[in-house]
C-alpha positions in Angstrom: 7.9 12.9 23.7 7.3 14.4 20.2 3.9 13.5 18.9 3.0 13.4 15.2 -0.4 13.2 13.6 0.1 10.9 10.6 -1.3 8.2 8.4 -0.8 4.5 8.6 -1.4 2.5 5.5 -3.9 -0.3 5.2 -5.9 -1.8 2.4 -4.9 -4.1 -0.4 -2.4 -3.6 -3.1 -3.3 -0.7 -5.4 -6.2 0.1 -3.0 -4.9 2.3 -0.2 -6.7 3.0 2.9 -5.3 5.1 5.8 -5.9 5.5 9.5 -5.2 8.9 10.9 -3.3 8.4 14.2 -1.4 10.2 16.9 2.0 8.5 17.4 5.4 9.1 18.9 7.6 10.6 16.2 10.2 7.8 16.7 7.8 4.9 16.0 7.6 3.4 12.5 4.8 4.3 10.1 2.7 1.3 10.7 4.0 0.7 14.2 2.8 1.6 17.7 0.5 4.6 18.1 -1.1 6.5 20.9 -4.6 7.0 19.6 -6.6 6.4 16.4 -8.2 9.6 15.3 -10.1 8.5 12.2 -9.6 7.2 8.7 -9.1 8.5 5.1 -10.0 6.6 1.9 -8.4 8.4 -1.0 -10.1 6.2 -3.6 -13.6 7.2 -2.4 -12.4 10.7 -1.2 -13.9 9.8 2.2 -12.5 11.3 5.4 -13.9 10.7 8.9 -12.2 11.6 12.1 -12.9 12.8 15.6 -12.4 16.5 15.1 -12.4 17.1 18.9 -9.5 14.7 19.4 -7.6 16.1 16.5 -8.0 19.6 17.9 -6.9 18.3 21.3 -3.7 16.8 19.9 -3.0 19.9 17.8 -3.4 22.0 21.0 -0.9 19.8 22.9 1.7 20.5 20.2 1.4 17.4 18.0 2.9 18.1 14.5 0.9 16.9 11.5 2.6 15.5 8.5 2.3 17.4 5.2 -0.6 15.2 3.9 -2.5 15.4 7.2 -1.9 19.2 7.2 -3.6 19.4 3.8 -6.6 17.4 5.3 -6.7 19.7 8.3 -6.8 22.8 6.1 -9.5 21.2 3.9 -11.6 20.4 7.0 -11.0 23.7 8.7 -9.6 22.1 12.0 -7.2 23.7 14.4 -6.7 27.3 15.1 -6.2 30.0 12.5 -2.6 30.3 13.4 -2.0 26.6 13.0 -3.8 26.5 9.6 -1.8 29.5 8.4 1.4 27.7 9.4 0.4 24.5 7.6 -0.6 26.5 4.5 2.7 28.2 4.5 4.5 24.8 4.6 2.4 23.5 1.8 2.9 26.6 -0.3 6.7 26.3 0.2 6.6 22.7 -1.1 4.5 23.8 -4.1 6.9 26.5 -4.9 9.8 24.1 -4.9 7.9 21.8 -7.3 7.0 24.7 -9.6 10.7 25.8 -9.7 11.8 22.3 -10.7 9.2 22.1 -13.5 10.3 25.5 -14.8 13.9 24.5 -14.7 13.2 21.3 -16.6 11.2 23.2 -19.2 14.0 25.7 -19.7 16.5 22.8 -20.0 14.4 21.1 -22.7 14.0 24.4 -24.5 17.8 25.0 -24.5 18.4 21.4 -25.8 15.8 21.9 -28.6 17.5 25.3 -29.5 20.9 23.6 -29.6 19.6 20.8 -31.7 18.0 23.3 -34.2 21.2 25.3 -34.4 23.2 22.1 -35.1 20.7 21.1 -37.8 21.0 24.6 -39.4 24.8 24.4 -39.3 24.6 21.0 -41.0 22.3 22.4 -43.7 24.7 25.3 -44.4 27.6 23.0 -44.6 25.7 20.8 -47.1 24.7 23.9 -49.1 28.3 25.1 -49.2 29.6 21.9 -50.8 
């Protein structure tokens, strides 16, 4: 059974609140879980969890989601090897986002240059008449 450490959403509309849980990877986000490990309130930036149990689940091979990996790194839980692995995964995601932003900026710059060239050509045509 593949175990994941992930978040389940609670709270009201526009006011998220998450429980950190250990669950079977096949179960739905807000479905069955094995154990509640704590909670995270992103509005108040409040995180409380049982660090001993989180370390236990990480030691048994549970895979945290990307968001939980960020929280683990922030809190300094898990072994150095695990934190390095999670950091590498997060860095890879950030690199992908950075490349997308750069590509979009280059595309916008090319469109602006083409627009300016077209305007200049129209000016020259008007001046030639």
